[in-house]
Every structure is written in C-alpha cells, then in structure tokens.
C-alpha positions in Angstrom: 74.6 -34.8 -2.8 76.6 -37.9 -4.0 78.2 -40.2 -1.4 81.8 -39.4 -3.2 81.5 -36.0 -4.0 83.9 -33.7 -1.4 82.3 -31.8 1.5 85.5 -29.6 0.8 87.3 -29.9 -2.5 86.8 -29.2 -6.1 84.2 -30.5 -8.5 85.1 -30.5 -12.3 82.6 -31.4 -15.3 84.2 -32.2 -18.4 83.2 -34.5 -21.3 85.8 -35.8 -23.7 83.9 -34.4 -27.0 85.1 -30.7 -25.6 88.7 -29.8 -27.0 88.8 -28.1 -24.0 88.6 -30.3 -21.8 90.7 -32.7 -23.2 93.7 -29.4 -23.5 93.1 -29.5 -19.6 93.1 -33.3 -18.5 97.2 -31.9 -17.1 95.8 -29.9 -15.5 93.4 -32.0 -13.7 96.7 -33.8 -12.5 98.5 -31.2 -11.2 95.1 -30.7 -9.2 94.9 -33.8 -7.6 98.5 -33.7 -6.8 98.2 -31.3 -4.2 96.2 -33.3 -2.2 92.8 -31.2 -1.8 89.6 -33.4 -2.9 88.9 -33.5 -6.3 85.7 -35.4 -8.2 85.5 -35.2 -11.9 82.3 -35.6 -13.8 82.1 -36.4 -17.0 79.5 -36.1 -19.2 79.9 -38.8 -22.3 82.8 -41.2 -21.8 83.0 -42.3 -18.0 86.3 -43.8 -18.5 88.0 -39.5 -19.3 89.7 -38.7 -17.8 91.6 -42.0 -17.7 94.4 -40.0 -15.4 91.4 -39.8 -12.6 88.8 -41.9 -11.3 86.0 -40.2 -12.9 82.3 -40.2 -11.8 79.5 -41.2 -15.0 77.5 -38.4 -15.3 75.9 -39.5 -18.9 72.8 -39.8 -17.1 73.7 -36.0 -16.6 71.8 -36.1 -13.2 75.0 -34.0 -11.2 75.2 -31.6 -13.8 71.1 -30.4 -14.1 71.5 -30.5 -10.3 74.6 -28.2 -10.3 72.6 -26.2 -13.8 76.3 -27.0 -15.5 75.9 -24.9 -18.7 79.6 -25.1 -20.1 82.4 -27.7 -19.8 84.9 -27.8 -18.3 83.2 -26.0 -15.5 85.0 -25.9 -11.8 83.3 -25.6 -8.2 84.7 -25.3 -5.1 82.7 -27.1 -2.5 83.2 -25.9 1.1 81.1 -27.4 3.9 78.9 -28.9 1.6 78.0 -25.3 -0.2 79.3 -24.1 -3.6 81.4 -20.9 -3.1 82.6 -20.4 -6.1 82.7 -21.1 -9.8 84.6 -20.9 -13.1 84.2 -22.3 -16.5 85.9 -22.5 -20.1 90.1 -22.3 -19.4 91.4 -19.2 -17.8 94.3 -19.4 -16.3 93.7 -16.7 -13.4 89.8 -17.9 -12.9 91.5 -22.0 -12.5 93.8 -20.2 -9.9 91.3 -18.1 -8.0 88.9 -21.0 -7.3 91.5 -23.8 -6.9 93.6 -21.9 -4.6 96.6 -23.1 -6.5 99.0 -21.0 -8.8 100.8 -21.6 -11.8 98.7 -24.3 -13.3 98.7 -25.4 -16.7 102.7 -23.9 -17.3 102.9 -24.3 -21.5 98.7 -23.7 -22.0 97.7 -20.3 -23.7 95.8 -18.2 -20.8 92.6 -18.8 -22.2 89.9 -20.9 -24.5 86.6 -20.7 -24.0 84.8 -24.3 -23.5 81.7 -26.1 -24.9 77.7 -26.4 -24.3 77.2 -28.8 -21.5 74.8 -31.9 -22.9 72.5 -30.6 -20.5 71.4 -27.5 -22.7 71.4 -29.6 -26.1 68.0 -29.1 -27.9 65.6 -30.9 -26.1 67.4 -32.5 -23.3 67.1 -30.0 -20.6 63.2 -30.3 -20.4 63.8 -34.4 -20.5 65.9 -33.4 -16.7 63.5 -31.1 -15.7 61.0 -33.9 -16.3 63.1 -36.5 -14.3 65.3 -34.8 -11.8 63.7 -31.6 -11.4 60.1 -29.9 -9.6 57.9 -29.5 -12.3 55.1 -27.7 -10.1 52.6 -29.1 -12.4 48.8 -29.4 -10.6 47.5 -31.6 -13.5 46.9 -35.4 -12.7 49.4 -37.4 -14.4 47.8 -40.7 -16.2 50.3 -43.3 -16.2 49.7 -45.8 -18.9 50.7 -49.1 -19.2 54.6 -50.6 -20.1 52.6 -52.1 -22.9 50.6 -49.6 -23.7 51.0 -47.2 -27.1 50.7 -43.6 -26.0 49.0 -42.3 -29.4 46.1 -45.1 -29.1 46.3 -44.8 -24.8 45.4 -40.6 -25.7 42.5 -41.6 -28.6 41.1 -44.0 -25.8 40.7 -41.4 -23.1 38.9 -39.0 -25.9 41.6 -36.4 -25.7 41.9 -36.5 -29.4 39.8 -34.2 -32.1 40.3 -37.8 -34.4 43.7 -37.0 -35.2 46.7 -38.7 -33.7 47.6 -36.4 -31.1 51.5 -35.9 -29.4 51.4 -37.3 -26.2 51.9 -34.2 -23.4 54.7 -35.9 -21.3 56.4 -33.6 -19.1 59.2 -32.5 -20.7 57.1 -31.5 -23.8 54.9 -29.3 -21.6 57.8 -27.6 -20.2 59.0 -27.1 -23.4 55.9 -25.5 -24.8 55.9 -23.1 -21.0 58.8 -21.8 -22.6 57.5 -19.8 -25.2 55.4 -17.6 -22.4 56.6 -15.3 -19.3 53.0 -16.3 -18.1 52.9 -18.4 -14.8 52.2 -21.8 -15.3 49.1 -21.9 -12.7 47.2 -18.6 -13.9 44.1 -18.8 -14.3 42.8 -17.4 -18.2 39.3 -17.9 -17.3 36.2 -20.8 -17.5 35.8 -22.9 -20.5 32.8 -23.1 -22.1 30.2 -25.8 -22.4 31.2 -26.8 -18.8 32.4 -23.3 -17.7 35.6 -25.6 -16.2 38.6 -23.2 -15.1 41.8 -23.6 -17.5 45.3 -22.5 -16.6 48.4 -21.3 -18.7 49.4 -25.3 -18.0 46.6 -26.7 -19.2 46.7 -24.3 -22.4 50.4 -25.7 -23.0 49.2 -29.5 -22.6 46.7 -29.4 -25.1 49.1 -27.4 -27.5 51.6 -29.8 -26.9 48.7 -32.2 -28.5 48.3 -30.3 -30.7 51.2 -30.6 -32.2 52.6 -26.6 -31.6 56.0 -25.6 -31.2 56.5 -23.2 -27.7 56.7 -19.7 -29.8 52.8 -20.4 -30.8 51.7 -20.3 -27.3 51.2 -16.6 -27.0 48.9 -16.8 -29.9 47.2 -19.5 -28.4 46.8 -18.1 -25.1 45.4 -15.0 -27.1 42.6 -17.3 -29.2 41.5 -18.6 -25.7 41.3 -15.2 -24.0 39.4 -14.2 -27.6 36.7 -17.2 -26.8 36.2 -16.5 -23.6 35.0 -13.3 -24.1 31.4 -12.9 -23.8 30.5 -11.3 -27.1 32.5 -14.5 -28.5 29.6 -16.5 -27.5 31.5 -19.7 -27.5 29.2 -21.6 -25.7 26.5 -21.1 -28.2 28.7 -21.7 -31.2 29.5 -24.9 -29.4 26.2 -26.2 -28.8 24.6 -25.0 -31.9 23.3 -27.4 -34.3 24.9 -25.4 -37.3 28.0 -25.7 -39.1 30.0 -23.2 -37.2 33.1 -22.6 -35.1 35.9 -20.4 -34.6 38.1 -18.8 -37.5 41.3 -17.5 -36.2 43.4 -14.8 -38.2 46.4 -13.4 -36.5 47.6 -9.9 -37.8 50.9 -8.1 -36.8 54.7 -9.4 -36.9 54.2 -12.4 -34.9 52.8 -14.0 -37.8 56.3 -13.7 -39.6 58.3 -14.4 -36.9 56.6 -18.1 -36.3 56.0 -18.4 -40.0 52.4 -18.7 -40.4 51.0 -18.7 -44.4 49.0 -15.7 -45.5 49.4 -16.4 -49.0 49.1 -19.5 -51.3 46.8 -22.1 -50.0 46.5 -20.5 -46.4 43.1 -21.7 -45.9 44.2 -24.9 -46.4 47.0 -27.4 -45.2 50.3 -27.7 -44.9 51.6 -24.9 -42.5 52.2 -26.1 -39.2 51.7 -22.8 -37.5 47.9 -22.1 -39.1 47.0 -25.5 -38.3 48.0 -26.4 -34.8 47.1 -22.8 -33.4 43.3 -23.8 -34.7 43.8 -27.2 -33.2 44.9 -25.8 -29.9 42.2 -23.6 -29.7 39.4 -27.0 -30.2 41.5 -29.2 -28.3 41.5 -27.1 -25.5 37.3 -26.6 -26.0 37.0 -30.2 -26.2 39.4 -31.6 -23.6 38.4 -28.8 -21.0 35.3 -27.6 -21.6 33.6 -31.3 -22.8 32.6 -29.9 -25.9 32.5 -33.5 -28.0 30.4 -34.2 -31.0 27.4 -36.1 -30.4 27.7 -34.6 -26.8 27.0 -31.2 -26.3 28.6 -30.3 -29.7 25.4 -31.0 -31.2 26.4 -29.8 -35.0 24.0 -31.5 -37.9 26.9 -31.4 -39.8 29.9 -29.8 -38.5 32.8 -28.5 -40.9 36.1 -29.5 -41.6 36.8 -25.9 -39.7 36.0 -27.5 -36.9 39.6 -29.9 -36.6 41.0 -26.0 -37.2 40.5 -22.9 -39.0 43.7 -20.6 -38.5 45.4 -18.4 -40.9 47.2 -15.0 -41.0 46.6 -11.5 -42.9 48.8 -10.6 -45.7 50.2 -7.3 -44.5 53.0 -7.2 -47.4 50.7 -4.1 -49.3 50.7 -0.9 -47.6 47.6 0.1 -48.7 45.6 -2.2 -47.0 44.5 -1.3 -43.4 45.1 -4.9 -41.4 41.9 -6.2 -39.6 43.5 -5.3 -36.2 43.8 -1.6 -37.4 40.1 -1.6 -38.4 39.2 -3.3 -35.1 41.0 -0.4 -32.8 44.5 -2.4 -32.6 47.6 0.1 -32.9 49.6 -0.4 -36.1 52.8 -3.1 -35.5 50.8 -4.5 -32.4 50.1 -8.4 -32.5 46.7 -9.4 -32.3 44.1 -11.8 -33.0 40.5 -12.2 -34.2 38.1 -14.7 -33.7 35.1 -15.1 -35.9 32.4 -17.4 -35.2 32.0 -18.6 -38.8 31.3 -21.7 -41.2 33.4 -22.9 -44.2 34.9 -21.2 -47.3 31.8 -20.4 -50.3 34.2 -19.6 -53.3 34.0 -16.8 -55.3 35.2 -16.8 -58.5 35.1 -13.9 -60.7 38.1 -13.5 -63.4 36.7 -11.0 -65.6 35.1 -8.1 -63.7 38.0 -5.5 -64.2 36.2 -2.5 -62.5 35.6 -1.6 -58.8 31.9 -1.3 -59.3 31.9 -4.9 -61.5 33.4 -6.2 -58.9 31.3 -5.1 -56.0 28.3 -5.7 -57.5 29.7 -9.5 -58.6 30.7 -9.6 -54.8 28.1 -8.5 -53.5 25.7 -11.3 -55.3 27.7 -14.1 -53.4 27.7 -12.3 -49.9 24.1 -12.1 -50.6 23.8 -16.1 -50.7 25.7 -16.1 -46.7 22.8 -18.2 -44.8 19.9 -17.7 -47.4 19.8 -15.5 -50.2 16.4 -14.3 -48.0 18.2 -13.7 -44.5 19.3 -10.6 -44.0 20.6 -9.3 -40.2 21.0 -13.0 -39.5 24.5 -14.1 -40.0 27.8 -12.1 -40.1 30.1 -13.1 -43.1 33.8 -12.7 -43.9 35.5 -12.0 -47.0 38.7 -13.0 -47.8 39.9 -10.6 -50.5 42.9 -12.3 -52.8 46.0 -10.4 -53.6 44.2 -9.9 -57.2 40.8 -8.9 -56.6 42.0 -6.2 -54.7 44.4 -5.0 -57.1 41.2 -3.7 -58.8 40.0 -1.6 -55.9 43.7 -0.8 -55.2 44.3 0.9 -58.5 41.5 2.5 -58.5 41.8 3.9 -55.2 39.1 2.1 -53.0 40.4 1.4 -49.9 39.3 -0.7 -46.9 36.5 1.6 -45.5 35.3 2.4 -49.5 34.8 -0.8 -50.0 33.1 -2.2 -47.4 30.9 0.7 -47.6 29.9 0.4 -51.3 29.4 -3.8 -50.8 27.0 -3.1 -47.9 25.0 -0.5 -50.4 25.3 -3.0 -53.5 23.0 -5.5 -50.8 20.5 -3.3 -49.6 16.9 -5.0 -51.3 13.3 -3.9 -50.3 11.7 -6.3 -47.4 8.6 -7.2 -50.0 11.6 -8.8 -51.9 13.1 -10.8 -49.0 10.0 -11.7 -46.8 8.9 -14.6 -46.0 6.7 -16.4 -48.8 8.1 -13.5 -51.6 8.9 -15.6 -54.4 7.0 -18.9 -53.2 10.0 -19.5 -50.8 9.2 -20.1 -47.6 12.1 -18.7 -45.7 12.9 -14.8 -45.2 12.8 -11.7 -43.1 9.8 -11.1 -40.5 6.7 -10.5 -42.2 6.7 -7.2 -40.5 9.3 -5.7 -42.2 7.5 -6.2 -46.4 7.1 -2.3 -45.8 10.9 -1.7 -45.4 12.3 -0.5 -48.8 16.1 -0.2 -47.1 16.9 -4.0 -45.8 20.6 -4.4 -45.1 22.1 -7.8 -45.6 24.5 -7.6 -42.6 24.9 -5.3 -39.9 27.2 -1.9 -40.1 30.0 -4.1 -38.8 29.2 -7.5 -39.7 31.0 -7.8 -42.6 35.0 -8.3 -42.1 37.2 -8.1 -44.5 40.6 -9.6 -44.7 43.5 -9.5 -47.2 44.9 -12.9 -48.1 45.9 -15.4 -50.5 48.3 -16.7 -53.1 49.1 -13.8 -55.6 48.2 -15.2 -59.4 44.5 -16.3 -59.3 41.0 -14.0 -58.9 39.4 -16.2 -56.1 38.6 -14.9 -53.0 36.3 -16.8 -50.1 33.2 -15.9 -48.1 33.0 -17.6 -44.5 29.8 -17.3 -43.3 29.2 -16.3 -39.8 26.7 -18.5 -37.1 23.3 -18.0 -37.1 23.6 -16.3 -33.4 25.1 -13.1 -35.4 21.2 -12.0 -35.6 21.8 -11.0 -32.0 23.7 -8.1 -32.9 24.5 -7.1 -29.2 25.4 -10.2 -27.8 27.2 -12.3 -30.3 30.2 -10.7 -32.7 34.2 -11.2 -33.4 36.5 -10.9 -30.9 40.1 -9.1 -31.5 42.4 -9.5 -28.3 45.8 -8.1 -28.6 48.8 -11.0 -28.2 50.8 -10.6 -25.5 54.1 -12.6 -24.6 
C-alpha cells in the first residue's frame, strides 16, 4: 500500500470533472477537521481539491487496485484493511462510513456520482495489463523501442500478407471479455502440426485479425468445427487444390454482431465477415503451421484463403436456414464449415419458372471440378433472393429445390467416363454401364440463401477434391456457445 495511506482512516477517490465531487469538496474539509486521517486521491487534476493535499492518481494505479467504479468513493480502512465503502453522495452513507454525523449541511440528501476514469472505454484493460495479473501463459515477445510493432509481426511470420493488429496484453484482455470460457481451456490440436490451442491463443489471433470481442464465440465455434475429424482440415491445408474453409453463420448472433448476409456479403466491407474468417486462417497459420510454400502446398490458392465468411439471410421465413437443415434447432446460433474454393458466378436473368431455373442451375453445377467428374467434390450454392423467389412463388421449399437439382444432374456412365467425348478426365471406366450417375452425393449439395435483393446473380463454391471420400470428409456444423 502507498506510504501516505493511513493504516486506519479514510481514502476518498475523486476527480475535478465530476460535479458531485466538486459539490462535496466542503464535506472533505469537514472530515479533515475531525482529526481522523484522510487521504484524497484525484484521477484527473493533481491539484483537486485545493483545500487538501491530494495524491496524484492520474496514472489510475490506486483506483485500479481499489477497484473504483464511480467517484466520489469513500473507503474506511482499519489496520490496513478495507472495512466499508460508499460511492456518490449520500449523507447517511457517508456518515456510516466516516463515523461523522451531520455532514454536508445545505447539500441535498443524495446525488449520484460519475463513472471512474478506470471504466472509460479501453482504459480498464490497459490497467489490467499494467498493474494486474493477466495470467497469460503465452510467451511474451519484446521488440526494440524503435521497432515498428506492425513490421515486427510481419518479420516474425505472423501475418497472412496483410497488416495485423499487434496483440498487446490490453487487447487480448479485451478480446477475452467476449467469451465466458477460461483463457487456459484447451480447444484441441490444430492441424497440420497438431499443436494444442487455448482460448487465450484464439484471442491473440482474433486480435491480430481485427476482430471485436463480441466475435469471439463465433471464432471459437469456427475453430471447433475445423478441428472435427470430418472437417479434414489437415487435408484441406496440405492439398495442392484451391480450397480453404468457408464459414456460414446462422442465428440471432449474426445480426447482433453486424454480419452481412445481403449486398456484397461474399465481398469486402464488413468487419465481422472479414475478420472472423481471417482469425481462423491466422490460427491455422500461427498455431498449426499451415504456411504457404511449407505445409500449405496449394498450386494456385485463392482469395478465400485469406478469409471467407458470411451470414445466411434468414429474413424470408419461408426459407429453412442451413443450420436447421443440418440438425440445429431453429433460433439457435450455429456455424457451418464448408471445405471449398472461390466463387463461380451464375447468371440467369431470363428463367421465370422453377423448372427452367433448375435446369439452368444444374448446367452450371455440372461444371464443378470438371463436367465429367461425379461424386468427386461437394458444392455450395449461394442462392440470391431474386432467384429463390422464383422457387418460393411456385411453392418449392429447400427440400424440393435440392431434390430437383440432384435429379437434373443425373447422367449416364457412358457420358462421363474417362475418354468419352475425346476428353481424358472422367469417372472410372468400370462405371461405363451405369445408367444413373449422380454429380454429387445426396448430402453433398449445400444451399445457402444470401445476397442483395436486386440482381439475378447467384454463386457456386466448389468443394475440395477430398469430398470424394464421402464418409471421411464432409461439411461440419457446430452450435455457437458463449
């Protein structure tokens, strides 16, 4: 404890900019004249109050250590221990804590105080980082006084090629406030190096990605989905193909954190969409070791390997959300991880019946991977509102659309076998005589409703080639928890 603090007496925390603190300045004089030890600590102006000899607490260390939430706060100390406190101005409470009756004659009986400067936005976490015990287990990296912290992150290989937010203790503390889970909780082993990751390390990478604390539950759920065996993230990372995780968020949380499910939802401009997907990719890079040219062996890669995350549009109540279709209860928050590539644009501005549009979509979907590859990849169809309206107005729901699309893509083995039509690629020659070859596994076509309200432009995301192993590699859906 500070040498000037009394073992027994009163500590009073105040600030000049607080009207209530200014109002009770005469009361502080009354208390001082009683002869009992009294120390005033000021949070803003070291000269306030002029009538006493305040202790400068503009660094807020003492306010932090005494957990001051509002000013003025009066604390009675006895033998070095706090025995009572009150805050704001309340004559009866001040008399109780100080042991002095009749204080503040002429003042109102009570008046609320002001928020402590320790509780101003961003301040508390900085104070914890400076004066508290963070309990962090991660290794601290110290850079030179003249080094640029962002360049230091680049130099250490922590970046995906774009600038990252330096993960200071205060920022990590702030990020951890977004989840109720313990910082030392181990989520699992991150491929490809299969190194353990804690909630704390998730927070560090979420900071670097630019996330807000309220995104943490979504980032954690995305990671949990990625660590499921059927997500085959090791294969997705080490493949020579284009693929990476595509994240689709469902439930009220998407609106609460401001995710985009409408105009340009697969593009730039939305912080939540961009940084949640980026956080997962940084975790895979920085914890799992999935760096391009090392364990990441993609021949071309794709922009989606930076981030690919968006929310489903659930505003049309006739549409069954993807999460519900995949077994999550309606109204619950959930995330689906699809192992996929970039966007294959689909343009059809002339089909006006569900039958026409189904045939048109089927033609585009047949090109996924290669027109002659069947049951080889999965696919995600992002159906925009105007295209869905054609189905909805005809009474077609998600199940009907999915069923009709699968039926429209059935072909004969002779048509898609290797060598057919003078093209070497295709299915195994042993399947030549099959009369009904499906393009995708029955569960291999995921449909998501999203996008702007104007424009007949949907999108197809091809799945990675590991989808041919039907029971080993498939999309994963997880409920999001705090």
